[in-house]
Structures are given as structure tokens and as C-alpha cells.
N, C-alpha and C positions, 0 to 999 in steps of 0.2 A: 550486436551480443544475445546469443542463443541461449537461453538458462538450460541446456546438455553439458555444452562449458565450463559450466560455477556451477560450482557445490554447497546448498544452498540449505541450510535450518530448518524442522520439519514446520517451528511458525516463519517461516520467512519463505516457502513455498507457499503456505493455508494462506496465508497475508498474500499472498502474490497470487492468486487460484482465486480466491475472491474479489479482486480486483478484477481483473479477465472476463470472469464472469460481468461483472456490471457493467464495461466494456464504456466506454468513448465518457456515460454522464460524470467520472467521479465520483467518489467518497474519501469520504469524512474518516477522520478516526474513532471520532465519535461513534456513525456509523456499525466500523471495521468491529470496532472494542464489543456493539449487542451484538455481532453473529458468531463470536468469536470468545474460549473461556479465556484469556489468556489475560493477563496483569497490564496494565494499559503499557506501563515500563517495557515487554515483549513484543505489544504494538508501537513504538516509539520505536524500537532496534531495528527490528524487522525492514519498518517504510526507511529509516536511513539508512540499514545499511543495501536494499530493493537501490535505495532515491543514490548511494555512490556505486553502483555494477552497473548503470545510466537501462537498468528495466523497469522502475516507473518514473510520471514524474509528477513535478510539484506544480502547483497554477492556480489563484484565489480562484478561493468563489467566490460567483453571484452576485451569488443573493447574502450572501455576509463578510466581507471584504477586512474580515478578522480572521478567517480563520482562508486556511486552504483546502482543496482537494487535491486525489491522487488518483495520476488512469494508464493505467499500463506506458508502455514507451513501446 
């Protein structure tokens, strides 16, 4: 699904752009919070919506299996 077909909020768009700029290395929610001035719940909500739209994927973090990293789909 292309992002042109979907209406994203400003926060969702910023989070998606950050994930895309980081490439396939993966980004944790904490790393996203360090780069933006959003509340943690805003980042969690944006990630949840982007997952639902299949614009990002969540994979286990290989360094710390307790958390996940997000990569662009």
C-alpha cells in the first residue's frame, strides 16, 4: 500500500519518515522518542496505526530480545 493512498497524521508521517531514513537497521520506540518531541503515547499510537496499515513491520531486537524494532515495510 502506498502512502499516497492513505491519509496519515503529521506525527505518523514524521515517524514513518524517520523509520525510512534509518533504513532496514530497525529503530526502537526509545530511539524514535530521542529524535522527536512527541509524547511517548503519540509515538506508540503512530507505530500502532502504521503497523495496522502495513507501512511498517515489527521484528524482535537481536541485541535485546525484550523489545522490538520497527522497519519500513
